PATIBA-869680 format. One line per 8 residues: for each residue y, x, z negated of N, C-alpha, C. Coordinates in Angstrom, 2 decimals. Layout:
Y,X,Z,Y,X,Z,Y,X,Z | ...
This chain:
-1.14,0.80,-0.23,0.13,-0.15,0.03,1.56,0.80,0.19 | 1.12,1.84,-1.03,2.46,2.84,-0.70,2.58,3.46,0.56 | 1.29,4.06,0.70,1.64,4.63,2.56,2.12,3.49,3.40 | 1.77,2.40,3.47,2.46,1.40,3.97,3.90,1.05,4.01 | 4.42,1.65,3.17,5.87,1.20,2.46,6.51,2.36,2.92 | 6.07,3.17,2.74,6.62,4.65,3.09,6.49,4.94,4.53 | 5.63,4.36,5.49,6.08,4.31,6.79,7.10,3.34,7.57 | 7.01,2.33,6.62,8.02,1.25,7.00,9.58,1.39,6.99
9.58,2.43,5.66,10.73,2.91,5.30,11.13,3.91,6.44 | 10.12,4.80,6.84,10.70,6.12,8.06,10.96,5.70,8.93 | 10.40,4.45,9.50,10.87,4.14,10.77,12.68,3.16,10.69 | 12.39,2.51,9.55,13.61,1.88,9.28,14.95,2.99,9.52 | 14.58,4.24,8.77,15.69,5.21,9.01,15.67,5.95,10.16 | 14.56,6.27,10.96,14.42,6.44,12.45,15.48,5.74,13.50 | 14.99,4.32,13.18,15.81,2.87,13.75,17.34,2.89,13.76 | 17.80,3.30,12.31,19.23,3.24,12.01,19.56,4.64,12.59
19.20,5.85,12.62,19.85,7.09,12.59,20.38,7.01,14.25 | 19.37,6.37,14.90,19.06,6.01,16.67,20.49,5.68,17.19 | 20.52,4.17,16.38,21.58,3.33,17.02,23.09,3.89,17.33 | 23.88,4.72,16.00,24.77,5.38,16.46,24.94,6.42,17.69 | 23.65,7.05,18.06,23.89,8.21,19.13,23.60,6.71,20.24 | 23.16,5.95,20.57,23.02,5.07,21.65,24.22,4.54,21.69 | 25.27,4.28,20.59,26.96,3.54,21.02,27.53,4.94,21.54 | 27.55,5.93,20.97,28.43,6.90,21.22,28.04,7.02,22.77
26.97,7.16,23.31,26.39,7.54,25.19,26.86,6.28,25.55 | 27.20,5.34,25.14,27.61,4.24,25.72,29.11,4.42,26.12 | 29.63,4.69,25.07,31.27,4.97,25.02,31.64,5.93,25.83 | 31.16,7.23,26.25,31.31,8.17,26.64,31.00,7.88,28.09 | 30.16,6.82,28.32,29.61,6.59,29.69,30.74,5.80,30.59 | 30.99,4.79,29.49,32.22,3.80,29.90,33.76,4.73,30.58 | 33.88,5.65,29.58,35.17,6.82,29.38,35.01,7.47,31.14 | 33.91,7.81,31.35,33.76,8.88,32.80,33.64,7.67,33.89
33.04,6.40,33.67,33.38,5.53,34.49,34.90,5.23,34.82 | 35.52,5.04,33.68,36.63,4.61,33.91,37.90,5.71,34.79 | 37.27,6.86,34.03,38.37,8.38,34.59,37.84,8.36,36.43 | 36.60,8.11,36.54,36.36,7.81,38.19,36.72,6.85,39.18 | 37.36,5.64,38.12,37.95,4.65,38.88,39.34,5.32,39.00 | 39.83,5.55,38.12,41.78,5.65,38.21,41.19,6.79,39.45 | 40.67,8.25,39.51,40.61,8.88,40.22,40.77,8.41,41.77 | 39.82,7.30,42.15,39.29,6.65,43.29,40.56,5.89,44.05
41.45,5.32,43.02,42.53,4.71,42.97,43.64,5.62,43.32 | 43.81,6.74,42.84,45.01,7.30,42.85,44.56,8.46,44.39 | 43.60,8.40,44.88,43.04,8.88,46.46,43.40,7.57,47.55 | 43.22,6.85,47.00,43.31,5.33,48.24,44.84,5.52,48.02 | 45.86,5.55,46.76,47.24,5.32,47.09,47.47,6.25,48.08 | 47.14,7.39,47.80,47.40,8.72,48.33,47.31,8.29,50.06 | 46.10,8.39,50.21,45.61,8.00,51.76,46.41,6.60,52.13 | 46.88,5.58,51.57,47.96,4.67,51.99,49.22,5.12,52.68
49.57,5.75,51.42,50.97,6.61,51.59,51.40,7.68,52.75 | 50.37,7.99,53.19,49.95,8.89,54.14,49.80,8.37,55.36 | 49.18,7.26,55.55,48.73,6.56,56.63,50.31,5.82,57.21 | 51.17,5.39,56.02,52.39,4.94,56.24,53.26,5.69,56.93 | 53.01,6.96,56.46,54.14,7.47,56.73,53.53,8.47,58.48 | 52.64,8.37,58.30,51.93,8.88,59.72,52.68,7.61,61.08 | 52.62,6.30,60.31,52.84,5.14,61.12,54.15,5.61,61.46 | 55.32,5.94,60.39,56.31,5.92,60.51,56.91,7.13,61.49
56.38,7.88,61.52,56.49,9.13,62.37,56.29,8.57,63.83 | 55.19,8.14,63.98,54.59,7.54,65.21,55.85,6.68,66.02 | 55.80,5.71,64.96,57.21,4.84,65.46,58.39,5.45,66.16 | 58.78,6.48,65.37,60.09,7.13,65.82,59.74,8.38,67.05 | 58.58,8.71,67.26,58.35,10.03,68.05,57.74,9.38,68.99 | 56.86,8.06,69.05,56.16,7.60,70.00,56.14,6.03,69.92 | 57.34,5.63,71.13,57.32,3.97,71.38,56.64,3.48,71.59 | 56.43,1.90,71.10,55.31,1.34,71.40,55.17,0.82,72.83
54.36,0.76,73.56,53.90,0.62,74.92,54.73,-0.31,75.96 | 54.84,-1.48,74.99,55.78,-2.42,75.61,57.19,-1.94,75.89 | 57.35,-1.15,75.07,58.72,-0.51,75.21,59.04,0.32,75.93 | 58.04,1.45,76.17,57.28,2.12,77.49,57.58,1.66,78.53 | 56.51,0.54,78.85,56.28,-0.15,80.02,57.76,-0.83,80.56 | 58.89,-1.53,79.74,60.13,-2.26,79.77,60.55,-0.95,80.24 | 60.97,-0.17,79.98,62.09,1.45,80.25,61.32,1.39,81.41 | 60.23,1.93,81.76,59.80,2.63,82.93,59.95,1.25,83.87
60.16,-0.12,83.69,60.18,-0.75,84.80,61.45,-0.67,85.42 | 62.38,-0.74,83.89,63.76,-0.66,84.48,64.20,0.57,85.67 | 63.47,1.83,85.61,63.46,2.69,86.12,63.23,2.69,87.86 | 61.85,1.98,87.54,61.44,1.74,88.72,62.00,0.92,89.41 | 63.09,-0.04,89.26,63.48,-1.35,90.42,64.76,-0.46,90.61 | 65.05,0.64,90.40,66.43,1.54,90.93,66.07,1.39,92.06 | 66.99,1.05,93.25,67.28,0.99,94.47,68.36,1.93,95.14 | 68.61,3.29,94.24,69.37,4.14,94.85,68.47,4.99,95.08
68.55,6.03,96.19,67.83,7.14,97.05,67.62,8.43,95.95 | 68.96,8.37,95.35,68.83,9.65,94.46,69.90,9.28,93.54 | 69.45,9.59,92.13,69.86,9.22,90.84,70.30,10.46,89.69 | 71.12,10.53,89.31,71.00,11.55,87.95,71.69,11.30,86.89 | 71.23,11.41,85.46,71.54,10.69,84.20,71.60,11.81,83.35 | 73.30,12.19,82.97,72.94,13.52,82.38,74.31,13.27,80.99 | 73.44,14.24,79.97,74.31,13.78,79.08,75.26,15.33,79.07 | 76.51,14.85,78.91,77.65,16.10,79.19,77.89,16.86,78.22
77.54,16.29,77.09,78.02,17.31,75.83,76.88,18.42,76.06 | 75.45,18.26,76.01,74.58,18.70,75.87,73.94,19.73,77.51 | 74.74,19.53,78.33,74.33,19.60,79.84,72.63,19.41,79.93 | 71.94,18.25,79.05,70.57,17.88,79.17,70.25,16.70,80.57 | 69.28,16.86,81.42,69.08,15.86,82.46,68.22,14.79,81.61 | 69.11,13.71,81.49,67.91,12.17,81.10,66.87,11.79,81.72 | 67.34,11.95,82.65,66.89,11.35,84.14,67.12,11.71,85.27 | 66.07,12.02,86.59,66.70,12.45,87.61,65.50,11.55,88.37
66.16,11.57,89.93,65.49,11.04,90.87,66.27,11.83,91.96 | 65.44,12.77,92.90,65.80,13.23,94.06,67.16,14.13,93.42 | 67.18,14.59,92.69,68.59,14.95,92.13,69.14,16.07,93.07 | 68.30,16.87,94.03,68.69,18.20,94.92,69.05,17.60,96.24 | 68.69,16.53,96.29,68.76,15.88,97.52,70.06,15.85,97.94 | 70.33,16.71,99.43,71.92,16.49,99.49,72.18,15.30,100.83 | 72.98,14.41,100.66,73.29,13.56,101.72,74.79,13.15,101.57 | 75.45,12.37,102.70,76.54,12.01,102.55,77.27,11.18,101.27
78.56,11.35,101.13,78.86,11.10,99.43,80.36,9.95,100.00 | 80.35,9.75,100.99,81.34,8.77,101.26,82.84,8.88,100.27 | 83.52,7.89,100.11,84.97,8.24,98.96,84.50,8.75,97.84 | 83.31,9.26,97.30,83.18,10.07,96.31,83.95,11.17,96.52 | 83.99,11.65,97.80,84.98,12.81,98.10,86.37,12.75,97.54 | 86.80,11.77,97.19,88.07,11.48,96.77,88.51,12.26,95.12 | 86.97,12.04,94.37,87.58,12.93,93.05,88.03,14.42,93.48 | 87.36,15.14,94.56,87.79,16.35,94.57,89.06,16.48,95.57
89.52,15.42,96.15,90.96,15.22,96.74,91.82,15.47,95.30 | 91.36,14.49,94.50,92.39,14.15,93.39,92.42,15.51,92.46 | 91.19,16.23,92.81,91.42,17.23,91.76,92.36,18.59,92.31 | 91.73,18.73,93.50,92.87,19.46,94.50,94.20,19.39,94.42 | 94.43,18.15,94.70,96.10,17.71,94.34,97.01,18.01,93.08 | 96.03,17.54,92.13,96.49,18.35,90.75,96.90,19.46,90.50 | 95.85,20.41,91.13,96.02,21.36,90.58,96.75,22.11,90.95 | 97.40,21.80,92.38,98.26,22.23,93.16,99.89,22.23,92.83
99.67,21.61,91.82,100.75,21.28,90.67,102.20,20.79,91.45 | 101.78,19.92,92.88,102.99,19.41,93.46,103.71,18.32,92.87 | 105.04,18.12,93.66,105.70,17.40,92.72,105.35,15.75,92.74 | 104.82,15.31,91.88,103.95,13.71,91.72,104.77,12.62,92.03 | 106.23,12.93,92.11,107.09,12.08,92.59,107.69,11.89,93.76 | 107.70,13.19,94.57,107.80,13.52,96.05,106.68,12.17,96.69 | 108.35,11.50,97.57,107.75,10.35,98.60,107.18,11.09,99.84 | 106.15,10.24,99.74,105.07,10.73,100.89,105.34,9.30,102.01
105.09,9.56,103.53,104.71,8.53,104.44,104.04,8.36,105.05 | 103.14,6.95,105.17,102.10,7.25,106.13,101.99,7.04,107.28 | 101.69,7.77,108.27,101.56,7.90,109.56,100.45,7.68,110.34 | 100.71,7.55,111.90,99.55,7.50,112.67,98.04,8.34,112.44 | 98.80,9.66,112.05,97.85,10.53,111.37,96.49,10.45,110.32 | 97.06,9.48,109.48,96.38,8.82,108.65,95.52,7.56,108.92 | 95.49,7.08,110.11,94.71,6.28,110.88,93.36,6.41,110.87 | 92.33,5.66,110.14,90.76,5.91,110.48,90.29,5.93,112.17
90.35,7.37,112.67,89.97,7.23,113.87,88.62,7.56,114.00 | 87.77,7.71,112.72,86.17,7.87,112.99,85.49,6.62,112.53 | 85.76,5.60,111.82,85.06,4.70,111.65,86.12,3.12,112.07 | 87.14,3.44,112.51,88.03,2.28,112.47,88.09,1.35,111.50 | 87.92,1.80,110.19,88.19,1.01,108.83,89.61,0.15,108.77 | 89.62,-0.58,108.45,91.14,-1.47,107.94,91.59,-0.54,107.11 | 92.98,-0.65,106.76,93.56,-0.89,105.65,95.10,-1.54,105.48 | 95.21,-1.98,104.01,96.53,-2.42,104.03,97.93,-1.74,103.81
97.40,-0.25,103.41,98.55,0.35,103.32,99.33,0.70,105.33 | 100.52,-0.05,105.19,100.99,0.00,106.58,101.70,1.78,106.99 | 101.45,1.85,108.18,101.85,2.90,109.07,103.83,2.79,108.48 | 103.72,3.95,108.20,105.43,3.50,107.79,105.90,3.44,105.98 | 104.91,2.91,105.54,104.89,2.98,104.02,105.28,4.31,103.38 | 106.43,4.11,102.76,106.54,5.42,101.87,106.39,5.12,100.54 | 105.37,6.24,100.01,104.86,5.91,98.33,105.03,7.35,98.10 | 105.39,7.38,96.66,105.18,8.64,95.91,103.94,9.15,95.70
103.89,10.65,95.49,102.29,11.12,95.70,101.42,10.77,94.46 | 102.03,10.26,93.26,101.70,9.56,92.30,100.57,8.26,92.97 | 101.73,7.88,93.53,101.33,6.35,93.77,99.95,6.32,94.90 | 100.04,7.21,95.77,99.24,7.59,96.85,97.77,7.67,95.91 | 98.26,8.72,95.15,96.82,9.13,94.32,96.27,8.01,93.74 | 97.04,7.25,93.19,96.56,6.06,92.41,95.61,4.93,93.30 | 96.12,5.06,94.39,95.74,4.29,95.43,94.10,4.82,96.02 | 94.04,5.95,96.23,93.15,6.48,96.71,91.60,6.59,95.58
92.63,7.02,94.19,91.23,6.85,93.16,90.65,5.40,92.52 | 91.53,4.46,92.73,91.31,2.97,92.01,90.67,2.04,93.18 | 91.72,2.09,94.42,91.04,1.50,95.58,89.85,2.47,96.72 | 90.12,3.08,96.95,89.51,4.00,97.61,90.22,4.07,99.16 | 91.76,3.85,98.73,92.31,3.83,100.24,92.60,4.94,100.91 | 91.94,5.00,102.02,91.86,5.81,102.87,92.90,6.63,103.52 | 93.80,5.93,103.76,95.50,6.27,104.60,95.96,7.21,103.23 | 96.09,6.55,102.00,96.58,7.29,100.74,95.84,8.82,100.77
94.81,8.92,100.76,94.05,9.88,100.62,94.13,11.12,101.83 | 94.40,10.50,102.91,94.83,11.51,103.95,96.29,12.08,103.84 | 97.10,11.07,103.65,98.40,11.57,103.45,98.44,12.37,102.05 | 97.62,12.48,101.52,97.69,13.62,100.28,97.56,14.82,100.98 | 95.92,14.61,101.77,95.66,15.98,102.03,96.66,16.79,103.02 | 97.07,15.76,103.86,98.33,16.13,105.22,99.46,17.20,104.50 | 99.76,16.35,103.25,100.94,16.81,102.84,100.87,17.91,101.69 | 99.36,18.49,101.87,99.20,19.99,100.87,99.82,21.29,101.74
100.30,21.94,100.95,101.04,23.19,101.79,99.51,23.90,102.80 | 100.30,23.72,103.60,99.57,24.34,105.05,98.98,23.05,105.78 | 99.06,22.04,105.57,98.05,20.64,105.96,96.93,20.59,105.72 | 96.17,19.36,106.37,95.15,18.86,105.71,93.79,20.30,105.98 | 94.26,21.50,107.00,92.92,22.38,107.11,92.95,23.15,105.87 | 94.37,23.51,105.49,94.09,24.66,104.13,93.78,23.62,103.12 | 93.60,22.26,103.06,93.45,21.17,101.91,92.05,21.22,101.98 | 91.22,21.36,103.07,89.99,21.18,102.89,89.66,22.35,102.65
90.16,23.43,103.42,89.58,24.55,102.22,89.44,25.02,101.02 | 90.43,24.39,100.34,91.04,24.51,98.77,89.98,23.56,98.06 | 89.41,22.67,98.96,88.47,21.66,98.54,86.64,22.31,98.20 | 86.53,23.03,99.70,85.30,23.87,99.48,85.52,24.92,98.64 | 86.36,25.66,98.26,86.60,26.77,97.35,86.24,26.21,95.85 | 86.95,24.91,95.47,87.19,24.50,94.15,86.01,24.02,94.09 | 84.96,23.61,95.24,83.51,23.55,94.78,82.71,24.79,94.61 | 82.73,25.50,95.03,82.05,26.83,94.60,82.17,27.30,93.40
83.49,26.97,93.00,84.27,27.19,91.38,83.43,26.54,90.72 | 83.55,25.42,90.65,82.44,24.48,89.82,80.82,25.08,90.09 | 80.41,25.36,90.50,79.11,25.41,91.23,78.50,24.74,92.10 | 78.96,23.92,92.43,78.52,23.36,93.74,78.21,23.83,94.74 | 76.99,24.11,94.90,76.20,24.71,95.92,75.61,24.24,97.15 | 75.52,22.85,96.61,74.97,22.00,97.88,75.90,21.22,98.58 | 77.40,21.41,98.34,78.41,20.10,98.65,79.17,21.14,99.75 | 79.67,20.18,100.49,80.51,20.55,102.10,81.44,19.30,102.30
82.88,19.93,102.66,83.58,18.92,102.72,84.40,19.38,104.41 | 84.67,18.15,104.98,85.22,18.39,106.19,86.76,17.75,106.32 | 87.33,16.78,105.38,88.18,15.97,105.44,88.05,15.30,103.78 | 89.43,14.78,103.60,89.74,14.16,102.39,89.47,12.73,102.04 | 89.07,12.10,102.94,88.77,10.53,102.66,87.50,10.28,101.97 | 86.13,10.64,103.03,84.80,10.51,102.90,84.65,10.02,103.69 | 85.28,9.68,104.99,85.19,8.77,106.18,83.75,9.72,107.09 | 83.93,10.59,106.84,82.95,11.57,107.86,81.68,11.80,106.76
80.43,11.65,107.77,79.20,11.61,107.07,78.81,13.13,107.00 | 79.74,14.13,107.51,79.48,15.53,107.15,79.83,16.00,105.83 | 80.69,15.28,104.97,80.74,15.30,103.64,79.66,14.88,102.75 | 79.05,16.55,102.29,77.85,15.72,102.02,77.76,16.37,100.36 | 76.86,16.20,99.50,76.86,16.84,98.28,75.44,16.73,97.56 | 75.01,16.52,96.51,73.72,16.23,95.77,74.36,15.69,94.59 | 73.34,14.65,94.01,73.72,14.10,92.25,74.10,15.24,91.73 | 73.15,16.46,91.61,73.22,17.39,90.60,74.85,17.90,90.54
75.23,18.16,92.21,76.54,18.40,92.02,77.61,17.61,91.63 | 77.36,16.41,92.16,78.41,15.67,92.12,78.62,15.24,90.50 | 77.23,15.47,89.38,77.74,15.11,88.24,78.54,16.59,87.72 | 78.15,17.96,88.31,79.44,19.04,87.62,80.43,18.63,88.04 | 81.12,17.96,89.52,82.28,17.27,89.89,82.64,16.31,88.16 | 81.60,15.48,88.16,82.32,14.60,87.42,82.79,14.80,86.07 | 81.86,16.20,85.30,82.42,16.97,84.08,83.86,17.25,84.38 | 83.85,17.84,85.69,85.16,18.75,85.60,86.52,17.81,85.38
86.51,16.55,86.30,87.91,15.52,86.69,87.76,14.51,85.44 | 86.81,14.46,84.68,86.82,13.48,83.41,88.10,14.37,82.44 | 88.18,16.00,82.24,88.98,16.10,81.61,90.43,16.08,81.98 | 90.63,15.15,83.19,92.22,15.17,83.72,92.53,13.87,83.13 | 93.17,13.52,82.33,93.26,12.13,81.88,94.22,10.94,82.91 | 95.03,12.08,84.39,95.48,11.02,85.22,94.54,10.27,86.02 | 93.31,11.51,86.05,92.70,10.77,87.15,91.64,9.73,86.29 | 91.28,9.93,84.98,90.45,9.18,83.95,91.39,7.61,84.68
92.55,7.84,84.18,93.31,6.71,83.93,93.27,5.88,85.47 | 94.06,6.85,86.61,93.91,5.87,87.85,92.88,5.40,88.17 | 91.40,5.99,88.11,90.02,5.88,89.07,89.82,4.26,87.42 | 90.28,3.91,86.42,89.65,3.06,85.78,90.66,1.99,85.64 | 92.31,2.34,85.97,92.85,0.65,86.10,92.30,-0.43,86.76 | 92.80,-1.65,86.34,92.23,-2.56,86.89,92.76,-3.18,88.21 | 94.08,-2.85,88.32,95.18,-3.57,89.56,96.10,-2.28,89.41 | 97.00,-2.40,90.99,98.00,-1.65,90.72,98.74,-2.48,92.21
99.88,-2.55,91.98,100.82,-3.16,92.97,101.72,-2.53,93.48 | 101.91,-2.17,94.82,103.18,-1.94,95.59,103.82,-2.46,96.09 | 105.14,-1.82,96.57,106.11,-2.64,97.38,106.00,-1.80,99.02 | 105.46,-2.65,99.81,106.01,-2.34,101.32,106.92,-3.11,102.18 | 107.95,-2.62,102.51,109.46,-3.46,103.03,109.68,-4.52,102.05 | 109.50,-5.77,102.15,110.28,-7.07,101.20,108.88,-7.22,100.48 | 107.67,-6.91,101.15,106.67,-7.56,100.35,105.88,-6.55,98.91 | 105.33,-7.28,98.38,104.45,-6.66,97.34,102.93,-6.69,97.50
102.27,-5.55,97.77,100.52,-5.41,97.92,99.78,-5.16,96.26 | 99.10,-6.22,95.93,98.15,-5.99,94.57,97.13,-5.40,95.15 | 96.72,-4.49,94.95,95.39,-3.50,95.23,94.81,-3.98,93.46 | 93.14,-3.90,93.56,92.52,-4.09,92.55,91.28,-2.72,92.72 | 90.74,-2.60,91.59,89.45,-1.37,91.38,88.69,-2.17,92.44 | 88.01,-0.87,93.07,86.96,-1.08,93.80,85.64,-1.07,93.16 | 85.48,-0.94,91.84,84.39,-1.08,91.02,84.76,-2.32,90.25 | 83.42,-3.24,90.21,83.57,-4.40,89.47,83.32,-4.21,88.06
82.44,-3.05,87.79,82.09,-2.71,86.11,83.32,-2.28,85.42 | 84.40,-1.78,85.85,85.56,-1.62,85.37,86.15,-2.74,84.54 | 86.37,-4.16,84.89,86.41,-5.23,84.54,85.47,-6.03,83.41 | 84.06,-5.21,83.26,83.52,-5.64,82.17,83.41,-5.22,80.92 | 83.68,-6.10,79.94,83.52,-5.59,78.63,82.74,-5.19,77.77 | 81.37,-5.34,78.55,80.53,-4.73,78.14,80.23,-3.15,78.35 | 81.38,-2.72,79.39,80.89,-1.42,79.78,81.96,-0.74,79.05 | 81.86,0.54,78.78,83.06,1.95,78.14,82.95,2.76,79.48
83.78,2.93,80.48,83.88,3.42,81.54,85.38,4.41,81.67 | 85.30,5.74,81.29,86.10,6.39,81.13,86.43,7.27,82.67 | 85.93,6.96,83.63,86.03,7.76,84.65,85.03,6.87,85.88 | 85.53,6.97,86.81,84.71,6.13,88.07,84.87,6.73,89.70 | 84.12,6.39,90.39,84.63,6.19,91.80,83.19,5.67,92.75 | 83.81,5.11,93.31,82.83,4.61,94.27,83.03,4.76,95.65 | 81.84,4.53,96.67,81.83,4.97,98.13,81.48,4.51,98.67 | 81.47,4.15,99.99,80.44,3.65,101.04,81.16,3.79,102.87
79.89,4.32,103.29,80.04,4.48,104.60,78.24,4.06,105.48 | 78.45,3.74,106.58,76.76,3.32,106.37,76.11,4.45,106.33 | 76.74,5.61,106.79,75.31,6.95,106.76,75.09,7.05,105.25 | 76.12,7.00,103.93,75.74,7.08,102.95,75.22,5.82,101.98 | 75.12,4.83,102.59,74.96,3.48,101.68,76.20,3.24,100.48 | 75.73,2.69,99.67,76.71,2.23,98.05,76.35,3.52,97.66 | 77.63,4.12,97.05,77.42,5.17,96.01,78.25,5.08,95.06 | 77.99,5.62,93.81,78.88,5.75,92.91,78.58,6.75,91.85
79.88,7.08,90.93,79.82,7.91,90.15,80.57,7.18,88.84 | 79.68,7.58,87.45,80.37,7.08,86.24,80.08,8.36,85.37 | 81.48,8.28,84.20,81.52,8.80,83.10,81.67,7.45,82.16 | 80.60,7.26,81.61,80.78,6.19,80.62,80.25,6.52,79.02 | 80.25,5.81,78.09,79.90,5.85,76.92,78.96,5.00,76.73 | 77.81,5.50,76.15,76.71,4.24,75.85,75.93,4.55,74.60 | 75.72,3.85,73.63,75.41,3.90,72.52,76.52,4.93,71.42 | 77.31,4.88,72.07,78.13,6.12,71.11,78.24,7.47,72.12
77.42,7.71,73.02,77.22,8.97,73.56,77.57,8.88,74.96 | 78.63,10.28,75.18,79.15,10.21,76.76,77.77,10.56,77.96 | 77.86,10.03,79.01,76.98,9.66,79.59,77.86,10.07,81.33 | 76.98,10.61,81.88,77.34,10.75,83.27,76.17,10.39,84.53 | 76.49,9.31,85.12,75.35,8.59,86.19,75.90,8.73,87.67 | 75.08,9.36,88.41,75.46,9.34,89.50,74.53,8.44,90.66 | 74.65,7.66,91.38,73.79,6.92,92.48,74.38,6.85,93.90 | 73.28,7.62,94.69,73.81,7.83,96.09,72.73,7.33,96.87
73.02,6.70,97.88,72.30,5.79,98.74,71.63,4.40,98.22 | 72.68,3.49,97.45,71.95,2.77,97.22,71.75,1.44,98.32 | 70.94,0.67,98.46,71.14,-0.30,99.50,71.29,-1.57,98.94 | 72.46,-2.28,99.68,72.67,-3.89,98.96,73.99,-3.66,98.42 | 75.08,-4.68,98.59,76.09,-4.57,98.39,76.33,-4.36,96.61 | 75.49,-5.09,95.83,75.74,-5.19,94.25,74.35,-4.39,93.74 | 74.02,-3.69,94.94,72.88,-2.97,94.54,73.12,-1.64,93.30 | 74.46,-0.70,93.55,74.62,0.24,92.98,74.75,-0.29,91.13
76.03,-1.04,91.02,76.22,-1.69,89.92,74.84,-2.34,89.09 | 74.21,-2.93,90.25,72.39,-3.01,89.40,72.21,-2.04,88.84 | 71.95,-1.05,89.51,71.42,0.29,89.06,72.18,0.90,87.98 | 73.17,0.61,87.76,73.76,1.26,86.70,73.37,0.33,85.82 | 73.69,-0.93,85.86,73.13,-1.93,84.60,71.68,-1.40,83.97 | 70.90,-1.29,85.23,69.43,-0.83,84.76,69.31,0.66,83.71 | 70.04,1.32,84.09,70.28,2.79,83.62,70.91,2.81,81.99 | 71.62,2.06,81.90,72.62,1.42,80.55,71.45,0.77,79.71
70.55,-0.20,80.51,69.54,-0.88,79.59,68.32,0.23,79.06 | 68.13,0.79,80.11,66.89,1.77,79.63,67.69,2.94,78.89 | 68.60,3.50,78.79,69.37,4.29,77.83,69.35,3.57,76.29 | 69.66,2.21,76.34,69.62,1.57,75.27,68.65,1.49,74.55 | 67.46,1.28,75.37,66.14,0.93,75.20,65.24,2.10,74.55 | 65.21,3.04,75.57,64.42,3.98,75.37,65.08,5.32,74.35 | 66.51,4.88,74.31,67.04,6.42,73.55,66.54,7.57,73.76 | 66.89,7.96,74.87,66.19,9.33,75.35,66.69,10.47,74.79
67.74,10.25,74.09,68.91,11.60,73.70,68.03,12.00,72.26 | 67.14,11.15,71.87,66.11,11.79,70.65,64.95,12.20,71.08 | 64.61,12.15,72.37,63.22,13.07,72.79,63.39,14.12,73.04
């Protein structure tokens, strides 16, 4: 009997001493599991943050496919044979299409005409007379500037830049020291000085298809002439009135974009002859950035303006300055 009691007490003692050990083991296991879960949560958060940062970088550096497709569609719709879009501040080409192609430039010629006149430091108040020598014998184009009309050199320059008046441009060249021949020499010399290696002028109006250049060269010219405040003002004026005999003649800008409030144009010039198609250059502000645009040989009366709007939409959508 005593032996049974001793056995019983021994078993009770062993069971009682084993319980705390088991409890301590359970607590340790629970703590380990908690630490493992905490580490897993921390790693998950880190992975989530990394993915978020990666997506943010992707959004900045790589626009969505839909945005890219829309931008590409805008450029694909351009109807000009040759195009150049330039950041004049950095000289970085943002877009180009046949930028080195040499072709007729029509009245874009008049930008160089204006630059040569102003750099010659001639008296801008001097009165010039339109003569038969200023009548178009190449294309037989019409003009509202009558033979015999007397205007100041400044007014002639105003009409040539704003309304692309051919007789005014001809009178400016003819009244240069040495006449039209010396004027054309000065035009070509200035082109060489500006690095316009593909450019050649034979007369000051742009009526001749032998006046040729490339988008790359014309961008250089636009950057140069934009620095002149008088060329900026005259090329972007909306209208200008002159007096001929007892009548007043109102001229309007040949570029309809100058009347648009959505455009901020600092300088512009349009041109057209059949060999050149519709041409246009712009120095405009888009998204707060100065931008030079050159469009040559655009087909259709409104196509050059439409192309300019497409390029502006592309610049706004794609923001190539950040690429």
